[in-house]
C-alpha positions in Angstrom: 124.8 25.4 108.3 128.1 24.5 106.1 130.1 27.1 105.0 129.6 27.7 101.2 133.1 26.7 99.8 133.7 29.8 98.0 134.4 31.5 101.5 136.5 29.1 103.9 139.3 31.5 103.9 140.2 35.4 103.0 139.9 38.4 104.7 138.0 38.4 107.9 134.8 40.4 107.8 131.2 40.2 109.6 127.8 39.5 109.1 126.5 42.7 109.1 123.1 41.5 110.9 124.1 39.2 113.3 127.9 40.5 113.5 129.5 36.6 113.3 132.9 36.3 112.1 133.1 35.2 108.8 135.9 34.6 106.1 135.2 35.7 102.6 137.5 34.5 99.7 137.1 37.2 96.2 135.7 35.8 93.6 134.0 36.4 90.4 130.3 38.0 91.0 127.9 35.2 91.2 125.2 34.7 93.8 125.0 36.3 96.8 127.0 33.9 100.1 124.7 33.5 103.1 126.0 34.1 106.6 127.1 30.5 108.1 125.3 32.0 111.5 121.9 33.5 110.9 121.5 32.7 107.0 121.0 36.4 105.5 122.8 37.3 102.2 126.3 39.2 103.1 126.3 41.4 100.2 122.8 42.2 100.0 122.3 42.8 103.9 125.4 44.8 103.9 124.0 47.1 100.6 120.6 47.5 103.1 122.4 48.1 106.0 124.5 50.8 104.2 121.4 52.4 102.2 119.1 52.5 105.4 122.1 53.9 107.2 122.6 56.8 104.9 118.6 57.3 104.0 118.0 57.6 107.9 120.8 60.0 108.5 119.2 62.2 105.5 115.5 61.9 107.0 116.7 62.4 110.6 119.7 64.6 110.5 122.0 61.7 112.4 125.6 60.9 111.3 125.4 57.8 109.5 128.5 56.2 111.1 126.7 56.5 114.3 123.9 54.4 113.2 124.0 50.5 113.8 121.8 47.3 113.4 121.3 47.8 117.1 120.4 51.0 116.9 116.7 51.6 118.3 114.4 53.4 115.7 113.2 55.5 119.1 116.8 56.4 120.0 117.0 58.5 116.4 114.2 60.8 118.0 111.2 59.2 116.1 108.0 59.6 118.2 105.1 58.1 117.0 104.0 60.3 114.6 107.7 60.5 113.9 107.6 56.8 112.9 104.3 57.3 110.6 106.4 60.1 108.4 109.5 57.9 108.3 107.5 54.6 107.2 106.0 56.5 104.5 109.1 57.9 103.4 110.9 54.7 104.0 108.3 52.9 101.4 108.5 55.8 98.5 112.4 55.1 98.9 112.3 51.1 98.5 109.4 50.9 96.2 110.1 47.1 95.4 108.4 46.8 98.8 105.1 45.1 98.7 102.5 47.1 99.2 100.2 44.7 101.6 103.1 44.4 103.5 103.3 47.9 104.6 105.5 48.6 107.8 102.3 50.3 109.0 101.2 46.8 109.7 104.1 45.6 111.8 105.2 48.9 114.2 105.6 46.8 117.5 108.0 44.2 115.8 110.4 46.9 113.6 112.4 48.7 116.6 115.7 48.6 115.5 117.7 49.2 112.7 118.2 45.2 111.9 114.6 44.6 112.2 113.9 47.4 109.6 116.6 45.4 107.4 115.8 42.0 108.0 112.0 43.1 107.0 113.2 44.6 103.8 115.5 42.1 103.0 112.2 39.5 103.2 110.1 41.7 100.9 111.7 41.9 97.7 114.7 41.5 95.5 114.8 45.2 95.3 118.1 46.8 94.4 119.1 48.9 98.0 118.7 52.2 97.9 116.4 51.9 94.6 114.8 54.6 95.3 112.7 56.8 92.5 115.4 59.4 92.3 118.2 57.4 91.2 
């Protein structure tokens, strides 16, 4: 994948999902830039990572800065009942997700925070953290 012309130089950064080193050049607000390595949208993925980290921290009483894309959900203390309760709360927090694509349908595929972010990213254009209380 060729790096978009607006991202060749600038401050070093990393894709929040795959960790690829990228260089972003600040520009006027426009379309999101994809990661040259994995193709995920950089700003959207970054926003989702922040929202998911804060959500997990609030729900589970874990410090947000300890949660990474590689953190396993079971490492956060989610047993099978905890996973179901978390999924219900998460779907309520992110209402843009299509109800027929419920996380309950894919529990084995979603084992890490990164998997969770990728799932949400694929399900809809809703705002990160766009829960009902905001």
